[in-house]
C-alpha positions in Angstrom: 0.0 0.1 0.0 3.0 2.4 0.3 2.7 3.6 -3.3 -1.1 4.0 -3.2 -2.4 7.5 -3.2 -3.5 9.6 -0.3 -7.1 10.8 -0.3 -8.0 14.3 0.8 -11.5 15.9 0.8 -13.3 19.1 1.6 -16.5 20.7 0.8 -14.8 22.9 -1.8 -11.4 23.9 -2.8 -10.2 25.2 0.6 -8.7 21.8 1.4 -6.2 22.3 -1.4 -4.2 24.4 1.2 -3.8 21.0 2.9 -2.8 19.4 -0.4 -0.2 22.0 -0.9 1.2 21.5 2.6 1.3 17.7 2.1 3.1 17.9 -1.1 5.6 20.4 0.3 6.3 18.1 3.1 6.1 14.7 1.2 6.7 15.5 -2.4 6.8 11.9 -3.4 3.2 11.1 -2.3 0.5 10.8 -4.9 -2.7 12.6 -3.9 -6.3 12.3 -5.0 -8.4 15.3 -3.9 -12.2 15.5 -3.8 -14.0 18.8 -3.5 -17.7 18.5 -3.0 -18.4 21.8 -4.8 -22.0 20.8 -5.7 -23.0 20.8 -2.1 -21.0 23.4 -0.4 -20.9 25.0 2.1 -21.0 22.3 4.8 -20.8 24.9 7.5 -24.4 25.8 7.3 -25.7 22.3 7.0 -27.1 20.2 9.9 -24.8 17.6 11.6 -26.8 14.7 10.1 -26.4 16.1 6.6 -22.6 16.7 7.0 -22.1 13.1 8.2 -24.0 11.8 5.2 -22.0 14.0 2.8 -18.7 13.1 4.5 -19.5 9.3 4.3 -20.2 9.6 0.5 -16.9 11.6 0.1 -14.9 8.9 1.8 -16.7 6.1 -0.1 -15.6 7.9 -3.4 -12.0 8.0 -2.3 -12.0 4.4 -1.0 -13.2 3.5 -4.4 -10.0 5.1 -5.9 -7.9 2.7 -3.7 -6.3 5.3 -1.5 -4.2 4.2 1.5 -5.3 6.9 4.0 -7.7 9.8 4.1 -7.5 13.3 5.4 -10.7 15.2 6.2 -9.6 18.5 5.2 -12.8 20.3 6.3 -13.1 21.5 9.9 -16.9 21.2 9.9 -16.8 17.6 8.6 -14.0 16.8 11.0 -16.1 18.1 14.0 -19.2 16.3 13.0 -18.2 13.2 11.1 -14.7 12.0 12.0 -15.7 9.6 14.8 -18.3 7.9 12.6 -16.0 7.7 9.6 -13.2 6.0 11.7 -15.7 3.5 13.0 -17.0 2.6 9.6 -13.9 2.4 7.5 -10.8 0.3 8.1 -8.2 2.5 6.6 -6.5 5.4 8.5 -8.5 8.6 8.6 -7.4 11.9 10.3 -9.0 15.3 10.5 -7.7 18.8 10.9 -8.8 19.6 14.5 -6.6 17.4 16.6 -3.3 18.4 14.8 -4.2 22.0 15.2 -5.0 21.7 18.9 -1.8 19.8 19.5 0.2 22.5 17.7 -1.5 25.2 19.7 -0.6 23.6 22.9 3.1 23.1 22.1 3.6 26.5 23.7 3.4 25.8 27.4 2.8 29.5 28.1 -0.3 29.6 25.9 -3.2 30.7 28.1 -5.6 32.6 25.9 -6.5 31.0 22.6 -8.7 32.5 19.9 -10.3 30.5 17.2 -11.8 31.9 13.9 -13.8 29.5 11.8 -17.2 29.1 10.0 -20.3 29.2 12.1 -20.7 25.4 11.9 -17.2 24.7 13.3 -17.6 27.3 16.1 -21.1 26.0 16.8 -19.8 22.4 17.1 -17.5 23.5 20.0 -15.1 20.8 18.7 -12.0 23.0 19.0 -13.1 24.4 22.4 -13.7 20.9 23.8 -10.5 19.5 22.4 -8.4 22.3 23.9 -10.2 22.2 27.3 -9.7 18.4 27.5 -6.0 18.6 26.9 -5.2 21.5 29.2 -7.2 22.9 32.1 -7.3 26.7 32.9 -7.3 27.9 29.3 -9.3 30.9 28.3 -10.8 30.0 24.9 -12.6 32.5 22.7 -14.3 31.3 19.5 -15.4 33.7 16.8 -17.6 32.8 13.7 -16.1 34.7 10.7 -18.5 33.8 7.9 -17.4 36.7 5.5 -13.9 35.6 5.2 -14.4 32.6 2.8 -16.2 34.7 0.2 -13.6 37.4 0.4 -10.8 34.9 -0.1 -12.5 33.3 -3.0 -13.0 36.6 -4.6 -9.3 37.1 -4.4 -9.8 40.3 -2.2 -7.2 39.2 0.3 -5.2 42.4 0.1 -8.2 44.8 -0.4 -9.1 47.2 2.3 -12.6 45.7 2.8 -11.0 42.4 3.8 -8.8 44.2 6.3 -11.8 46.1 7.7 -13.8 42.8 8.0 -10.9 41.1 9.7 -10.3 44.0 12.1 -14.0 43.8 13.0 -13.7 40.1 13.8 -10.3 40.3 15.4 -10.6 43.3 17.7 -12.8 41.6 20.3 -10.3 38.7 20.4 -7.3 41.1 20.8 -9.2 42.9 23.6 -9.5 39.6 25.4 -5.6 39.3 25.3 -5.3 36.3 23.1 -1.7 35.0 22.8 -2.6 32.3 20.1 -5.0 32.5 17.1 -6.1 29.2 15.5 -7.1 29.5 11.9 -9.8 26.8 11.9 -10.7 26.9 8.3 -8.5 25.6 5.4 -9.1 28.8 3.5 -7.5 30.9 6.2 -3.8 30.1 5.6 -4.1 32.5 2.7 -4.8 35.3 5.1 -1.6 34.8 7.1 0.3 37.9 5.6 -2.7 40.2 6.4 -3.2 38.6 9.8 0.4 39.3 10.7 -0.1 42.9 9.7 -3.3 43.3 11.7 -2.4 41.4 14.9 -0.1 42.3 17.7 3.4 40.7 17.0 3.3 38.5 20.0 0.1 36.6 18.9 1.1 33.2 17.5 -0.7 31.9 14.4 -1.6 28.2 14.1 -3.0 27.1 10.7 -4.8 23.8 10.1 -3.1 23.0 6.8 0.5 22.9 8.0 -0.3 21.1 11.3 -2.5 18.5 9.5 0.3 17.7 6.9 2.8 17.2 9.8 0.4 14.9 11.6 -0.2 13.0 8.4 3.5 12.3 7.9 3.8 11.1 11.4 0.9 8.8 11.1 2.1 7.3 7.7 5.6 6.7 9.1 4.2 4.9 12.2 2.1 2.7 10.0 4.9 2.1 7.4 2.7 3.7 4.7 5.1 6.4 3.5 5.9 6.3 -0.2 9.5 5.4 -1.1 9.5 8.1 -3.7 11.1 11.4 -2.6 9.7 13.5 -5.5 7.4 13.4 -8.4 4.1 12.8 -6.6 1.0 13.2 -8.8 -2.2 15.1 -8.1 -5.7 14.3 -9.3 -8.4 16.8 -8.5 -12.1 15.7 -8.6 -14.9 18.2 -8.1 -18.6 17.3 -7.8 -19.5 20.5 -9.8 -17.1 21.9 -12.4 -16.8 25.6 -13.2 -14.1 28.0 -14.4 -14.3 29.8 -11.0 -13.2 26.7 -9.1 -10.6 25.9 -11.5 -9.1 29.4 -11.0 -9.4 29.0 -7.3 -7.6 25.6 -7.4 -4.7 27.3 -9.1 -4.5 30.0 -6.5 -4.8 27.7 -3.5 -2.1 25.4 -4.9 0.1 28.2 -6.2 0.4 26.3 -9.5 -1.6 24.8 -12.2 -4.0 22.1 -11.0 -3.8 20.3 -14.2 -6.9 18.5 -15.5 -9.7 18.9 -13.1 -12.2 15.9 -13.3 -15.9 15.7 -12.4 -16.7 13.4 -9.6 -19.9 11.4 -10.0 -21.5 9.8 -6.9 -24.7 7.7 -7.1 -26.6 10.7 -6.0 -25.1 14.2 -5.8 -27.7 16.8 -5.0 -26.7 20.4 -5.2 -26.6 22.3 -1.8 -29.1 24.9 -1.1 
C-alpha cells in the first residue's frame, strides 16, 4: 500500500491548502483530492447532513484505492470524523486534533482565539479538544462567515478584507489572546494580512501545515510512507465543475492544478 495515493477531501477547494502543505512536506506522495463543490458550504448544514455527505466523500476516495484519508474540512471533522473512523478500516485523520496539539506546544499559551465558520464554532469541537487537553485555558471562538467569500473573490489584500478582519479580530485582541487558531482551510491564505493586523506576539496556528505534519507522522508509524522522494502526482475531482473553481484551485495550490475531473456519486444533489 505504500505507493497507493493519499485521499483528501473538503466541501470545496479550501482543502487544497492541505494538499499544498502535504506535497511540500512529502513531495513523493500521490494525492487524490475531492472537492464537494456541488453541495458546499458544509458549515451551514445540519450535523446529520454533514455526516452523510462526508460518508459519501470517503466512499468515493476508497473506491479510488487510497491508503489513507484526510478530512480537510473543519466542519466535517467536527461532526463526522468519529463515525468515519468507526465505519472504515483505513487510517482517517482530521484537521482539528493536529491544530489543537500545535496550539498547545507552547506551554505558556493561556488565551486562545479561534476563527472559523459558524458550523465549526457552533460544534465546540476545538473548544472541547483544547479544554480536554489543558485545564485553565481561556478559549474564545469567533464565527467569521465573511472571510471565505472574500478569499474566493481574491480580495485578500483589499481594504474591505482588512476592515472585516479587524472587526472580527478586535474583540479577540481585547481579550488578550496569545494564540490564534485558523480553523478553516481557506484561512492560511490570510496569514500575511493577519500578521499585519495582529499584535506581533500573537502566535498563528494554521490547520493546513499542522495537518500535513500529523499525516506524515501517522504514515511513518504505519509504514505507509511512499518510497518516492519526489514526483508525486495530483488528481483533483470536483462534484461540480466551473471556471471559477479551476481558477481557485490554481490560487490555492500556487500552481496549475492540471486537468480537473468531475466526480460522480450515485446521487449528488446540489446544496441549497
